[in-house]
C-alpha positions in Angstrom: -34.3 -15.8 45.8 -33.1 -13.4 43.3 -29.4 -12.9 42.2 -30.2 -9.5 40.7 -32.5 -7.3 40.4 -33.4 -8.1 36.8 -34.3 -11.3 38.0 -37.0 -9.7 40.5 -38.4 -7.7 37.8 -39.0 -10.2 35.5 -40.8 -12.4 38.2 -42.9 -9.4 39.2 -43.9 -9.1 35.5 -45.0 -12.6 35.2 -47.5 -12.1 38.0 -48.6 -8.9 37.2 -46.7 -6.5 39.4 -45.0 -4.5 37.0 -45.5 -2.3 34.0 -43.0 -1.1 31.5 -43.2 2.3 30.3 -41.9 2.5 26.6 -42.1 5.9 25.9 -39.2 8.2 26.4 -39.7 9.9 29.9 -37.6 13.0 31.0 -35.6 12.6 34.3 -36.4 15.9 35.3 -39.7 15.9 37.2 -41.5 13.6 34.6 -40.6 10.4 36.4 -41.4 11.6 39.8 -44.8 12.7 38.8 -45.2 9.3 37.3 -44.3 7.6 40.1 -46.2 9.4 42.7 -49.5 9.0 40.7 -49.1 5.3 40.3 -48.1 4.8 44.0 -51.3 6.7 45.2 -53.4 4.6 43.0 -52.0 1.3 44.7 -50.4 0.6 41.2 -47.8 -1.6 40.1 -43.8 -1.4 39.9 -42.6 0.6 37.1 -40.0 0.0 34.6 -38.7 2.9 32.6 -37.2 1.4 29.1 -36.3 4.9 27.9 -34.8 7.5 30.3 -33.9 10.7 28.4 -30.1 11.3 28.0 -29.2 7.8 29.8 -28.5 4.6 28.1 -29.6 2.9 31.6 -33.1 1.6 32.2 -34.9 2.8 35.9 -37.4 1.1 38.2 -39.7 2.5 40.9 -42.6 1.7 43.3 -40.8 -1.5 44.0 -41.8 -1.7 47.3 -45.0 0.4 46.8 -47.3 -2.1 48.6 -46.6 -4.5 51.6 -48.5 -7.2 49.5 -45.7 -6.6 46.9 -43.1 -6.3 49.4 -44.0 -9.7 51.0 -44.2 -11.3 47.6 -40.8 -10.2 46.9 -39.6 -11.9 50.1 -42.0 -14.7 50.4 -39.2 -17.6 50.3 -37.1 -15.9 53.1 -39.5 -13.5 55.4 -40.7 -16.3 58.0 -37.1 -17.6 58.6 -35.4 -14.1 58.6 -38.4 -13.0 61.3 -37.7 -16.1 63.5 -33.6 -15.5 63.5 -34.3 -12.0 64.4 -36.8 -13.2 67.3 -34.1 -15.6 68.4 -31.7 -12.6 68.9 -34.1 -10.6 70.8 -35.2 -13.8 73.0 -32.6 -16.7 72.8 -34.5 -18.6 75.6 -36.9 -19.4 72.6 -34.6 -21.7 71.2 -34.5 -23.9 74.1 -38.2 -23.9 74.2 -38.5 -24.9 70.3 -35.2 -26.7 69.5 -36.6 -28.4 66.4 -37.7 -25.0 64.8 -34.2 -23.6 65.9 -32.5 -25.9 63.6 -34.2 -24.7 60.8 -33.2 -21.0 61.6 -29.6 -22.1 62.3 -29.2 -23.4 58.9 -30.8 -20.4 57.2 -28.6 -18.1 59.0 -25.5 -19.3 57.3 -27.0 -17.0 54.4 -26.2 -14.4 56.7 -22.6 -14.5 56.4 -21.0 -12.6 53.6 -18.8 -14.2 50.9 -15.6 -12.8 49.8 -13.2 -13.1 46.9 -15.4 -14.6 44.2 -14.2 -14.4 40.7 -17.2 -13.4 39.0 -18.0 -9.8 39.3 -20.9 -8.5 37.1 -21.1 -5.0 38.4 -17.7 -4.4 37.1 -18.7 -5.2 33.6 -18.3 -1.7 32.5 -16.8 1.8 34.0 -19.0 4.9 33.7 -19.5 8.5 34.6 -21.7 9.9 37.2 -23.4 11.8 34.3 -24.1 8.3 32.4 -26.6 7.7 35.4 -30.5 8.3 35.2 -30.3 11.9 37.0 -33.5 12.2 38.4 -34.5 15.4 39.8 -37.9 14.8 41.9 -39.3 18.1 42.9 -39.2 21.7 41.3 -37.1 23.5 43.9 -34.5 20.3 44.3 -31.0 21.2 44.1 -30.3 18.7 41.4 -30.5 14.8 40.8 -30.3 13.0 43.8 -30.0 9.1 44.3 -33.2 7.8 46.9 -32.4 4.4 47.2 -28.5 4.0 47.8 -27.0 1.5 50.0 -24.0 3.8 51.4 -21.2 1.3 52.7 -18.7 2.3 55.2 -16.2 0.4 57.6 -15.1 1.0 61.1 -11.4 2.5 60.5 -10.3 1.3 64.0 -11.8 -2.1 63.2 -11.8 -2.7 59.5 -13.6 -5.4 57.8 -17.0 -6.4 56.3 -18.5 -7.6 59.9 -17.8 -4.0 61.4 -19.4 -2.2 58.5 -22.7 0.3 58.1 -25.0 0.0 55.1 -27.3 2.6 55.2 -29.6 4.6 53.0 -28.2 8.3 53.0 -29.2 10.4 50.3 -26.6 11.2 47.6 -26.7 14.3 45.5 -25.3 13.5 42.1 -25.4 17.0 40.5 -26.1 20.6 40.8 -25.3 23.2 43.4 -21.0 23.4 43.4 -20.5 19.8 42.8 -17.9 19.3 40.0 -19.8 17.2 38.0 -18.4 13.3 37.5 -15.9 14.1 40.2 -17.9 15.0 43.5 -21.1 14.1 45.1 -22.9 15.0 48.3 -23.5 12.6 51.2 -26.4 13.8 53.4 -26.2 11.8 56.6 -28.5 12.8 59.8 -27.4 12.5 63.2 -27.5 9.2 65.2 -26.3 7.5 61.7 -23.6 5.0 61.7 -21.7 6.5 59.4 -21.2 9.4 61.3 -19.4 7.1 64.0 -16.9 5.9 61.2 -16.1 9.3 59.7 -15.4 10.6 63.3 -13.1 7.8 63.7 -11.6 8.5 60.3 -11.0 12.2 61.3 -9.4 11.6 64.5 -6.8 9.4 62.3 -6.4 12.0 60.2 -7.5 9.8 57.2 -10.4 10.0 54.6 -13.1 7.8 55.1 -13.6 5.2 51.9 -16.9 4.8 51.0 -18.8 2.9 48.3 -22.2 3.2 47.3 -24.2 0.3 46.0 -27.5 1.0 44.1 -29.7 -1.8 43.0 -29.0 -5.6 43.3 -31.1 -7.9 45.3 -34.3 -6.0 46.8 -33.2 -7.6 50.2 -29.9 -5.4 49.9 -32.3 -2.3 49.5 -34.2 -3.0 52.4 -31.2 -4.0 54.6 -29.7 -0.4 54.4 -33.1 0.9 56.1 -32.9 -1.7 58.8 -32.3 -0.1 62.4 -29.4 -2.7 63.6 -27.6 -2.2 66.8 -24.1 -0.6 66.4 -21.4 -3.2 65.3 -24.0 -5.6 63.9 -23.7 -5.4 60.0 -26.7 -5.0 57.8 -25.2 -7.4 55.3 -26.2 -10.4 57.7 -29.8 -9.1 57.0 -29.1 -8.6 53.4 -28.3 -12.2 52.9 -31.0 -13.6 55.1 -33.9 -12.0 53.5 -32.3 -12.6 50.1 -31.7 -16.3 50.9 -28.4 -15.8 49.2 -24.9 -14.3 50.7 -24.0 -11.2 50.1 -20.7 -11.5 47.9 -18.0 -8.9 47.6 -14.5 -8.4 47.0 -12.0 -5.1 47.4 -10.5 -3.1 44.9 -8.2 0.0 45.8 -9.4 -0.3 49.4 -12.9 -0.1 48.6 -15.8 -2.6 49.0 -17.5 -3.9 45.8 -21.0 -5.7 46.0 -20.7 -8.1 43.3 -24.3 -8.4 42.9 -25.4 -4.6 42.7 -26.5 -2.8 39.6 -24.1 0.3 40.1 -21.1 1.0 42.4 -19.7 4.5 43.1 -16.4 4.5 45.0 -14.8 7.5 46.5 -13.4 9.3 50.1 -14.7 11.7 52.3 -12.1 13.9 53.6 -12.0 15.7 57.1 -14.0 18.9 57.5 -14.7 18.9 53.8 -17.9 20.1 52.9 -20.3 21.7 50.4 -23.7 23.2 50.2 -26.2 20.2 49.7 -30.0 20.6 48.8 -32.6 21.7 48.5 -34.4 17.9 48.5 -38.4 17.5 48.7 -38.2 15.1 51.8 -40.4 12.7 53.8 -41.7 15.4 56.1 -43.8 17.0 53.0 -41.5 19.9 52.9 -38.0 20.9 51.3 -35.2 20.0 53.3 -32.7 23.2 52.8 -29.4 23.9 52.0 -26.9 22.9 54.5 -23.1 21.8 54.6 -22.8 18.3 54.2 -19.8 15.8 53.3 -18.6 16.0 50.0 -17.2 12.7 48.3 -14.5 12.7 45.8 -15.3 10.5 43.3 -13.1 7.3 42.2 -14.6 5.3 40.1 -18.3 4.3 39.0 -19.2 0.6 37.9 -22.4 -0.8 36.1 -23.3 -4.5 35.4 -24.7 -5.3 31.8 -28.2 -4.1 31.2 -27.9 -2.4 34.8 -31.4 -1.1 36.0 -31.5 2.1 38.1 -33.7 1.8 41.1 -35.5 4.9 42.6 -38.3 6.2 44.8 -39.9 9.6 45.3 -40.2 11.1 49.0 -42.8 13.6 50.0 -45.6 14.1 52.6 -46.2 10.8 53.5 -47.7 8.1 52.9 -45.1 7.4 50.2 -43.2 4.0 49.3 -40.8 4.7 52.1 -43.7 4.1 54.4 -43.7 0.2 53.5 -40.1 0.2 54.8 -41.4 1.1 58.0 -44.2 -1.6 58.3 -41.6 -4.0 56.9 -39.1 -3.3 59.6 -41.8 -3.1 62.6 -43.2 -6.5 61.3 -39.5 -8.1 61.0 -38.2 -6.8 64.5 -41.5 -7.3 66.0 -40.8 -7.2 70.0 -37.4 -5.7 69.9 -38.3 -2.5 71.7 -39.9 -4.4 74.7 -36.5 -6.1 74.9 -34.7 -2.8 74.8 -36.6 -1.2 77.1 -38.3 -3.3 79.9 -41.9 -2.1 80.7 -42.5 -0.7 77.1 -45.2 -2.5 75.1 -45.7 -0.8 72.3 -44.2 2.2 70.2 -45.5 3.8 67.2 -43.5 6.2 65.1 -46.5 8.1 63.3 -46.0 7.9 59.6 -48.6 10.5 58.6 -46.7 13.1 61.0 -43.5 12.4 59.2 -42.4 9.5 61.4 -39.8 11.4 63.8 -41.9 14.2 64.7 -44.7 12.1 66.8 -44.2 9.0 68.8 -47.2 7.3 70.5 -46.4 4.4 73.5 -47.8 1.8 75.7 -46.1 1.4 78.8 -46.7 -0.2 82.4 -47.4 1.6 85.3 -46.3 -0.8 88.3 -44.4 1.6 90.7 -47.5 2.3 93.1 -49.8 -0.7 92.8 -51.1 0.0 96.3 -52.0 3.6 96.0 -55.7 4.3 95.2 -54.9 7.5 93.1 -53.7 6.3 89.7 -50.7 8.8 88.0 -47.8 8.4 86.0 -45.2 7.3 87.4 -43.2 4.5 85.6 -44.8 5.9 82.4 -42.3 8.9 83.2 -39.1 7.0 83.6 -40.1 5.0 80.5 -40.6 8.1 78.4 -36.9 9.2 79.4 -35.9 5.7 78.2 -37.9 6.0 74.5 -36.4 9.7 74.1 -33.0 8.7 75.0 -33.2 5.5 72.5 -31.4 5.3 68.9 -33.5 7.5 66.3 -36.6 7.9 69.1 -34.6 10.4 70.3 -35.4 12.8 67.5 -39.0 12.7 68.4 -40.7 16.1 69.3 -44.2 14.8 70.7 -44.5 11.7 72.7 -47.7 10.6 74.1 -47.4 7.7 76.4 -50.0 5.8 78.4 -50.6 2.4 80.0 -53.4 -0.1 79.7 -55.9 -0.4 82.7 -59.2 -1.9 82.4 -59.2 -1.9 78.3 -56.6 -3.0 75.8 -55.0 -0.4 74.0 -53.6 -0.1 70.1 -51.6 2.6 69.1 -52.3 2.2 65.5 -56.1 3.2 66.1 -54.9 6.9 66.3 -57.9 8.8 67.1 -59.0 6.4 69.9 -55.7 6.4 71.3 -55.4 10.2 71.6 -59.0 10.4 72.7 -57.9 7.9 75.9 -55.1 10.0 76.7 -57.2 13.3 76.6 -60.1 12.1 78.3 -57.4 11.1 81.6 -54.6 13.6 81.4 -53.8 16.2 84.0 -53.0 19.3 82.3 -51.4 20.7 85.5 -49.3 17.8 86.0 -48.8 15.3 83.3 -47.1 17.9 80.5 -43.3 17.6 80.9 -40.9 19.3 78.2 -37.4 19.2 77.3 -35.8 22.2 76.0 -32.6 23.2 73.6 -32.2 19.7 72.7 -31.9 17.5 69.2 -34.6 16.7 66.8 -34.8 15.4 63.3 -32.5 17.0 61.1 -35.2 17.1 58.2 -37.4 18.9 60.7 -37.7 22.8 60.3 -39.9 23.7 63.1 -37.2 24.0 65.6 -34.6 26.9 66.2 -31.9 25.4 63.8 -30.8 22.5 62.2 -30.9 19.5 64.4 -32.1 21.9 67.2 -35.5 22.0 69.0 -37.4 20.8 71.7 -39.6 18.0 73.0 -42.7 17.3 75.0 -44.0 14.3 76.8 -48.1 13.9 77.4 -48.2 11.0 79.9 -51.7 9.9 81.2 -52.8 7.2 83.3 -55.8 6.7 85.6 -59.5 7.2 85.7 -61.7 9.5 83.3 -61.4 13.2 84.0 -63.4 14.7 81.5 -66.0 13.8 78.8 -64.8 15.1 75.6 -66.8 17.7 73.3 -68.1 16.1 70.3 -68.9 19.5 68.6 -67.3 22.7 68.6 -68.2 24.4 72.2 -70.5 27.4 72.3 -67.7 29.5 74.2 -65.3 28.9 71.1 -67.8 30.4 68.7 -67.3 33.9 70.3 -64.1 34.4 70.9 -62.5 37.4 69.1 -59.6 36.6 67.1 -60.6 33.2 66.3 -61.9 32.4 63.4 -63.6 29.2 61.8 -63.5 27.0 64.7 -63.8 23.1 63.4 -64.1 20.0 65.2 -61.3 17.6 64.5 -62.6 14.6 66.7 -63.8 14.6 70.1 -61.7 16.8 72.5 -59.8 18.8 69.7 -60.9 21.6 67.8 -59.1 23.3 65.1 -59.3 27.3 64.7 -57.8 30.2 62.5 -56.1 33.4 64.1 -54.4 34.9 61.1 -51.0 35.0 59.7 -47.9 34.1 62.3 -45.6 37.0 61.9 -43.5 36.5 65.0 -43.0 34.8 68.4 -43.6 38.0 70.1 -46.6 38.6 67.9 -47.8 35.2 68.7 -47.6 35.3 72.2 -49.5 38.1 72.3 -52.2 36.6 70.4 -52.2 33.6 72.5 -52.4 35.5 75.8 -55.7 37.4 74.3 -57.2 34.1 73.4 -56.6 32.5 76.6 -57.9 36.0 78.5 -60.9 35.7 76.5 -61.9 32.1 77.1 -61.4 32.7 80.8 -63.6 35.4 80.9 -66.5 33.8 79.3 -65.9 30.4 81.2 -64.2 26.9 81.0 -64.0 24.5 78.2 -62.9 21.6 80.0 -64.4 19.0 77.3 -61.7 20.6 75.0 -58.5 19.8 76.1 -56.4 20.7 72.8 -56.7 23.4 70.4 -54.9 23.6 67.4 -54.3 27.1 65.9 -53.4 26.8 62.0 -53.7 28.4 58.7 -56.6 26.5 57.5 -58.8 25.0 59.8 -60.9 23.3 57.1 -58.2 21.6 55.9 -56.9 20.6 59.3 -59.9 18.9 59.9 -60.8 17.3 56.8 -59.1 14.2 57.6 -57.1 12.7 60.5 -53.8 12.5 58.2 -54.0 16.3 57.8 -54.5 17.0 61.5 -51.2 14.6 62.3 -49.1 16.4 59.3 -50.3 20.0 60.0 -50.2 20.0 63.7 -47.0 18.2 64.4 -44.8 19.1 61.6 -45.3 22.8 61.9 -44.8 23.2 65.8 -42.0 23.3 68.0 -43.2 22.2 71.6 -41.4 24.9 73.6 -42.2 28.0 71.4 -45.5 26.9 70.1 -47.5 25.1 72.9 -49.3 27.6 74.9 -52.2 27.1 77.5 -55.4 28.7 79.0 -54.5 29.9 82.5 -51.0 28.6 82.1 -48.6 29.4 84.5 -45.2 27.8 86.2 -44.7 26.3 89.5 -41.3 25.1 90.7 -40.2 25.1 87.0 -43.5 22.7 85.9 -45.8 24.1 83.4 -49.6 23.7 83.8 -52.5 24.9 82.2 -56.4 24.3 81.7 -56.3 23.7 78.0 -53.6 23.3 75.7 -53.0 25.5 72.5 -50.7 24.3 69.7 -49.7 27.1 67.3 -49.2 24.8 64.1 -49.4 27.8 61.5 -46.5 28.1 59.1 -43.6 30.0 60.4 -41.4 32.1 57.8 -38.5 30.2 59.2 -39.8 26.8 58.3 -39.2 25.2 54.8 -41.9 25.7 51.9 -44.2 22.5 51.2 -43.6 20.4 48.2 -46.0 21.4 45.1 -46.0 19.9 41.6 -45.2 21.7 38.4 -48.3 22.2 36.5 -46.8 21.8 33.1 -44.8 18.7 34.0 -48.2 17.3 35.3 -49.9 18.0 31.8 -47.0 16.2 29.8 -47.4 13.1 32.1 -51.4 13.0 31.5 -50.4 11.5 28.3 -49.0 8.2 29.3 -52.1 8.0 31.3 -54.3 8.6 28.3 -55.9 5.9 26.1 -53.0 4.4 24.3 -50.2 5.4 26.9 -48.3 2.7 28.7 -50.1 3.6 31.9 -53.6 3.5 30.6 -55.0 0.4 32.8 -54.2 2.5 35.8 -57.2 3.9 37.3 -56.1 7.4 39.0 
């Protein structure tokens, strides 16, 4: 149980989980480059002791592996898991009363503690420009906070138990922000802070915001927990930390006593400024858009404060560990929320929100001999209407029949669906709807479409295990490559416009129809580089589902619409890069050369094998 970030880091160093970087490192691209290399190598947490332009140290890769994350929470993990399970299934307390006594005592740490005299974080008042201003990717609009705990309260029901603690990125410099006086707060749809700002705006008041950075690691993890509206994330911070969240108020702003830094300020109604670009977790830049601007009141730092940061980019990255930790902590919560759903997997390699796999139940008509999706369609609508799951674009859903299924066995799960799906019946679209803010494959910010692939029943086709001969002779299709059984990647030139693409796809469809059928190949993916896409499963998932908008980019061989339902013989997904999409993240070669020195023989990171 750590009282501060520094206590945690000293413990990690003793156990060989942390390396100190003693050389001066530039926060402009160099720190991010180092982090990315060490994360990819499965390396330790990194303590940057000399950050150019700042007196404060910085730490990254704290949650870089599941093993290290579980080590940090080794004394509180199991009991926190049991408490959350009790909330999901209260009857278990009656079945295991002795065990529940222990969780009840531990749950006392969930209650925040107000009004203590000691406030380490208020040791010094500083300016935004004193912080480590870390720029992560070459085209980023400025320096960003990537592990903030953004705290707001419900204006209609103020108080810490009606608060929201969220991880929304904060732009500290660049664009048109007044240095030291303004910062940008980027939050997406379906976020608790949005509800609070809406209420404040209706009251004609600014929303008071406190941004906590650092403190015990439990506070950082709590900020990304997907809790029901009205349940404070600070309860999880206390339970995981084994120590009650300590706070007080100053000028109406909540101050976390245990944070390393606190930034306070106000967001005024309809006050926005351009925010971004920013290299984000889909592997592309999120572009410049107007987002709320926060007028900075005060910035505090504790003595010897340490600035935690991470780098986001094409997954997997450090934030991948957050998803795994949350899934393990919340356990069967989705089963409680949506009866009939056995498992939902937001696929990290596809950027989390673009792609969901789900296992449901099929109990509506057990008396019928012909098996087809029925209850699965009801469950699909529930999934796509639930919290952040509603941001998904693609949902593949099935039910177990004669064999157990695991959505994390990605290739096998998709093959199971492709073997059974009726392409004339089992594809269902939703158009002109909401998608993830960071996904630029749609028709505008937050706007795009969704598709459900629902399959159930007996095997309908045997999947091809090599490229069908027919596809090798289609004019306009180049370099066909098998991705895995049933899925083939092909090239078809550069995407120019949707009108041009529609014409191309019709020509391809007509050519396939004229030469015969390819029943064994239910899915074709048109891409810019079929060798890259087929090289690995992660490449397939990333390219296919981050670069396509279902309503605009799904075509079909022999496709037709009957009574507003779309059908086809083979699905074609156009996953080529489109002119309106955001550019992918690329490294700066000059920065990479400079960073090489730290990994050389006498550098602080020479022990890490890349």
